[in-house]
N, C-alpha and C positions, 0 to 999 in steps of 0.2 A: 482509499482511497479511502457515516456521519448521520444522526437520528433525529429528527425533530418533526417528523411528518405525521404524527398521530392525529392531530386535530384537523389538519388541512387536507388530508387524504391524498388521492391519486394525483391531483394536479401538482402538488409540491413534490411528490415522489418523482414524477416525470421530469419536472424542471431540474431537480437536483441531480438525477442520474444522467440526464441528457446533456446538461451544460458542463458539469465538472467531473463527476464520478469521484472515486476515492483517490484523488491525486492531490498534489500539493506543490506549492512553490518551495524553492530552496535557495540558500545562499551558495555562492561559489565555494566558500570554505565553511563548512558546517562545523559547529562546535561539538565536542564530545558530549554525549548524553548519558544519563544514568550514572551508575557508580562502578566500582571496580569489578562487580560481578557481571558487567555487561561485556563479556568476552564470548567468542564463538564456542559453542559446546564442543568439548574434545571428542565426544562420540560422533559428531557430524564430520569432523576432520578425518576420522578413521573410516567412516562410511564412504566419504567421497574418494579417499585415497584408494579404496578397494574396488571402485568402479572401473570396469574395463571398456575399452573402445568397442563399439558395436559396428562392424563393417557395413552392414546394410544402412544404418543411420548415417554413418560417415559419408557414404556414397551419395547421400541426398544433399549434402552441404554444397552451396554454390562454389564453383572452382576458385574464384578469387579469394574467398575466405579460407578454403581448404589449403590453398597454396601459402597463405600467410601464416597458417597454423594457429591463428588467434581469433577468438570471438570477442569483439569489443563491446562492452556494456556501459551505458551511461545511466547514472542514477542521481536522485536528489537525496543525499545521505543524511537526512535528519528526521527520520521517521521510524524510530525503534518500535518493534523489533524487526521491521521489514528490511530496512537498510539504514545504518547509522555508523558513526565513527567509533572505533574501538578506543580503549584507554590509552593507546600509544599516540593518539591524536591525529592519525593519518589513515590507518587501515579501515576500509569499509567492510562491515560485517552485517549479518542479519539473515533471516530465513530466505529472503529473495536471493541473496548472494550465494548461499549454500545450494539453493535449487538450480540456478543457472550455471554454477560451477559443475554440478553433477551432470547437467545437460551437455556441457562442454566436454566432459570426460567421455560420454557416450559417443560424441562426434569426433573424438580424438583431437580436440582443440584446447588450448590454454585460454582461460577467460581472464580478461583484464577489466577492471571496473574503475570508472572515472566519476568523481563527485562533481556535479555541476548544478547550475541554477535550473530549476524545473522547466521554465519556459523555453530553455535552449535544447531540451532533450529531443523532442519530436523533429524540430527543424534540422537537427544534426544527424538524423538517421540516414544511413546509406553513404554518409561521407565520414563523419567523425566516429560514429557508433554503428555497429551492426544491429544491436538490439538495445532496448531499454526495459529493464525489469525493475520498475519503481512503483509498485502497487497501483498500477493504472486500472481503473474500472473499465470494463468493456461497455462502450456505448455506440449507438448507431452513428452518432456524429463523428466519433473517433474513427470508426471503420470506414468512413468516407475519405479520411486522410491517410490512414496507415493500415497495416495488417496486424491482427491481434490473435494470439494463440492462448487459449485459456489454461490456467494452471492452479487457480486458487479461488476461494470465495470468502466474502466477508460482508458485514452489514454496518449499520450505523449504531452507535451507542453513546450514552452520556455518563458522566460521573460527577459527583458532588463531594464536598468535604464530609468526612465520616460523621454519621449521625444526622446528616441532612439538616443542619441547624436552621435553615430558612424554610424548611418544610416545602420544598419545591416539588411540584408535580411534573412528571415528564410530558404531560399533555398541555401544560400551561407555563410557558417561559416568558410571557409578557411582563415587562418591567424588570426582568432579571438580567444580570451581566453574564454573557456567554463567551467563553474563550475558544477560538478555533485557529487552525493554521490557514494562512492566506492561500487562496486558490483551491481550497477543498470543496467538495460537494456540500459539506456541512456549512461552510460559509455561505454558499448560495442558498441552502435550505433555510438557514437562520435569517437571512435577509428577507426571504419570501414570507417566512413566518412573522417577522416583525411587521411587515406591511399588513398582514392579516390582523395583527393586534390593533394597529392604528385604525383600520377599517371598522373594527368592532368597538371603537371608542376607548381602547385601553392603551396603556403605556407601551411604547415600542421596546424591543429587545435592545439592550446596550451591548453591541457586538464589539468584542476585542479581537482583532486579527493579528497574528504573529507570523513572522517568516519561518520560525522554527516551532515544531510541535512541542519540543521540550519547554519552550517559553510559555506556550499556552498552558501546559500542565503545571508549570511552576507558579503561574499567576492564579491558578485555582487553589493549589495547596497553600499558597501564601495569603489567600483571602482577597485578592484584587478582583477576582471573577467568581461568580456563583456556580457556574456549570462548565464542565469540559465536554466538548462535542467533537467526536472523531470516529474513525473506523473502529469497529468492534474489537479487532485485534490490538489496535493501538490503545484504546481505552482500557482493555483488559490488562495490557502490559503495564500501563501507568499505575493501575490499581495494585498490581503485583509488586511493582518496584517501590511503592511508597505505602506507608501505613496510614496515610492521611486522607485517602479517597475511598469511596464506595460507589457501586453502580447505581444509576438512576434509571429505573425502568428496564425494559428488555432490549433485545436486538431487533432492529427493523431494517427494511430495504436491502435484504441480502442480494448481492450481485457478484458476478465473477470478475476476477482480475485477469489481465492478459499481458503476455510478453509482446512488446511493440516492435515491429520491424517496418521497413519502408513499404510503401504501397506495392511497388514492384520489387520484391526481394529475391527474385530468382529461385524461389522454392525454399528459402531459409525457414519460413514460418511452418511449412509442412514438416521439415526435418525436426524442428522444435516440438511440434505437436506429437510426432511419433516418439521422440525421446521422452517427452513428458508422460505419455501414456505408458511407456515401459517402466518408468520410475513409479508410476501409480500402481501398475499391475503387479510388480514384483515386491511391493511393500516399502521400497526405499523412500518414496515421497513422504509416507506417513511417519517414518522414523526421523527424517530430516525436520519435519514440521514439529513433531513431538518434542524434540530437543529444545525448541523455542516456546513450547506451550501453545502452539497454534495449530494443532492437529484437527481442530474443528473446521478449519478452512479447507480440508482435503476434498477434492472433487473426484468423481468416479470416471469421468470422461473428459479428455482434452479435445478441443475443437479449434479449427481456424475460422475466425470471424463468426462465432456463434451469435444467435439473436440475443440482444441485450435485454 
């Protein structure tokens, strides 16, 4: 689900988390991201394969889903390493995919994942999709529309070209060009910050919004933008995948991510919460995340509709 709130404080934090959270827009057909190393860790495939059906969790699954034998997941697959397209150009992979596949195994269900435009995900819950595991930040606004079961946490962070040639301060982005993915909390936060710059008599932020996170990253490494602004796990992954970026400041605005289901999901969210807690308690979740370098996002307790 983006960091810029240092100077503006609680007001910006509230606006960013309430309006968008760590989510993002996507194209119907996302382009492959990263390089040939961006394939699902083989260790995770083995871990998932070894997971057995848990009868008590399977019994909690709504009858219609149980009878279908399939848990349908919808995602915006252009946000590595959470969900993105593998090098074959079609398979969706990422830590979100490994996680929900493991949940499906405990439920005795096959998980199918469809890549779609982000704005279409929530409206399609309960009809086209049973769940959406697409790095959604849990917010009170979202909980009014859907049900959310927590499974991960992340914050906002920034990156700049190595050496920070423009000597940018994470507390002062006025007059700088900032690259974000369209629809993210970072986009909202940067817009608000830019208004604060103008009110202070300074130059506004030159905000560049891209449909794909990879495009935002590319335009920073290529020099078109000064700052990359995204979820902490996304920024960290971008730094890891390229030798051209470094972190700018620390992580701020930590928030939990949630599996999204329909408001009236027949108990599916509770089954997901119980399955998630089992994965956390037996150490499987940590192993799945570690394979992607995202173990810092591990939470201790999964909840249905926790306070944001």
